[in-house]
N, C-alpha and C positions, 0 to 999 in steps of 0.2 A: 637713452631717452628718449627716444620715438616709440621704443618699446614695451620700454619703462610707464610713459605716458599713455599706450593703446592700454596695455595692462590691472593700469586706474583703475582705466574710465568700465574696461570693462569689471571688475570685482564689481565699481558701484551700480552699475546697472543690472549684478545678476545680485546684488545688497536688493536693489528699493524694485525685483521683481519677485522674491520670497517674504521682503515682511509684507507686499502686494497681497498674496496668491494668501497666504499666513492671516490676513486682518479679514481677507470674504471669506473666506473660511469658515475663521470663526461665528460673521453678520451669520452668514444663510446655514450652518447649521446651524447654532445657539438661538439663535433672533429669535423669537418674541418669548410664547407665555406655556408655560412648561404646567403640571401638573404634579403633585408629589404624591408619590404611591407609597414611597417605603425613607425610611433614615434608623442608622444606624448615628447613635455616637457616646463615643469611648467604648465600643463596645457591645453595651448595652442597646439592643431593637425598642426606639419608642411607639408605643402607642396612639398614631395621625386620627388617629375618628373624632376631628373637630375640622369645624372650618374658620374660616377669620372673622373680624369686628360683624362683618359686613355680609356671611355669611354666604363671602367666594371662596372655592375651592382651595386649602395649601397649597403651596407651589411661588415659581418666581419669573419674575418677566424679565429676557432682559432687551434691553431699551440701544437707539442708538446712539456713537458714541460710547461704546462699550462700560459701560452703566446696568447695574439688573436691582431691581425691585426686586425683594421677600413679602409675597403676602402669609403674611402667619396667624396665631391665633389670637393678637395679642394686637402690640404695637407691627408699623409700618417703619420697614427696614431698606437699608439700601448702601450703594455704594459702587465703587468703579470694579475693574475686572481686567483682567488677559488672557487671553490663553495664545495656543497653537499648532499648530496641523501636526505636530505632532502628539498632541492631547493632555500636554504640557497647560499649569489653570494655578494660578490665582488674583483672590479677591484683595482689593484695598483694604481698606478703613474701612469698618460700616459706620455709622450715625441709623438712627430707629427715630422714635420718639421713645415718652417713657412714664407709660398710663400701666398701672395696674387691672389682670386678668384676673386672679383664682390661679392657684399653684399648679391643679393640671395645666391647664394655658399660659401660664409660664417658665412648665418645664419644656413641656415643647416647643418656645421661641426656646431655650433658651442649649435649647438642644439641633435648630435649625440652625441658629448662627452662629454654633462652635462649631457646626461639625463644616459650615460652608468658608470659617474662614482655615480651617484645616486643610478642606484640600486647596490637591494639587494637581491632581490624574482630573482628567475630563474624556470620555467614551459615550457616543449610541450605539448602543447596543437593541437590533432589535425594535430598532423605536421610538425605546428608552432608554432616555440622557441620564447617566453615573453623570455626580462628581464627589468626590474617594481621596481620602489618603495616601497614601502613601502602605501602610498595611491596615485599613482596609479594617481601619476602627472606624471610619466617622465614615456614612453614607450619603448620601444622599438619591433617591431616583425620583427620575420624573416621566409619568406621557404627554404625550403633548394636544397641548387644550381643546376640547375638541374631536370629534371623530369629523377625520377628510374622505369622502367621498370620490374614488382615483376617477373613475368616468364622467364624472363632472369637473375634474380638470381642465381648464382652455389651457394654451398659451398665447400672449398676445401682443400686442406692443401700445404703449400707451404715452403721451408725449405733454412732461411734465412742467412748468411756467420757472418763471427762476426763484421767486420768490412766494412764499406761504402767507398766507391773510388769516386773519379774526375769524373762526367758527367757533359754530354751541352743539352738543349733543346732550350729552347725560353732564355735561361741563366747557365754560370755555377754553377752544383748541389754538392750536395751529392748523391751517391745511392748505394740503397745497393744489391747485389749479392744477387739470387733465384735464387731457382730449385723448379717443379711438383715436380720427385723424385727423390730418395734417389743418382738412378742413375743417373741423366739424366747431362748434360755440366750446369755450371753454366749461367743468362746470367744477365747481370742488369735492372736492376726492379724500372722505373721509377717514379711509384704513391707512394703516399703513403695510410699508413694503419690504416685506425681510430681507436683508443685504445692502438694501440701500441708499450712502452712505453719502446724501443731500446736503449740497453749499448753494447757498443764497448768491447769484448774480447770474447761474449758469442757466439754460435750454437746456434736453432732454428729452431724450428717446429711449425706452428705454422695453426691451423684449424681459414677460413677466406669465407667471408661471394662473394666474387663480384660477380656485378650489373652492369651493363651494362646502361648508362646516353642515353636519346634523350637530341639533340640539348645540349650538353653541350656549358657551357659558352666557347666567344669564350681565346686561348688559353691552356684550359685547359682535363684533359684526360678526354677519355669517357667512362671510368671501374672506380664503386668506389669500393675498398676494406676497410669490415670488421674485426676486431678479432672476433669471437667467442672464442678463445681458444688458452693460447698458451701448447703442447699436449707437449713439452719439451725446454729444456733449458738447455746443459751445456757449462763446459767454453770452452772445447779443442773437439774437433771431429775431425780423423784420414783425410777425404775425405775433410776436408773446407781449 
């Protein structure tokens, strides 16, 4: 009986470790903004020499809580997704606005959303993210938004307070309160930390990589923050 219980606990722990690893890989590899560089729909290569309605580059933004937003030439679209370390990918049902923007733009939008729904695999090759179906009849290829300068990358420690607060950049949003040293004053932190799954009520000490971005897209940060390690997570911290 004891050996069966021990085995059961072992498999539960193993499953939890696999799930945690897969979720972390999903967030750290895919997280953030990507620009569309190539599009194929039902075997046809689509001309993507267009921009979004607000002049943005076409692309995709993988967000926290396993959700994504598509930047199409016309409507805003998005939904949930799942991905694992084996390269499997699946987009959930997508929601979008219903504006009409002309035949050329609608064609690209339909191709983007169709290829997204058809995608079953993802890979990152030479810095490009590729979403595709089994036959490669539907392909979305992306490059990272902005150009990173490796020499400007810096590893550092960030302290994150247990509650996000209201703040405003180009629009109202929620911001972290952060500091680099335990005895520093809290300050508003407007950026996103790729790979960081924040939960309200916990104080975090993070090891992060900060990279400067050359020529970032309009209305976006010039810094990319990536989670390396959650060094400590506590329910309550006296100085928070």
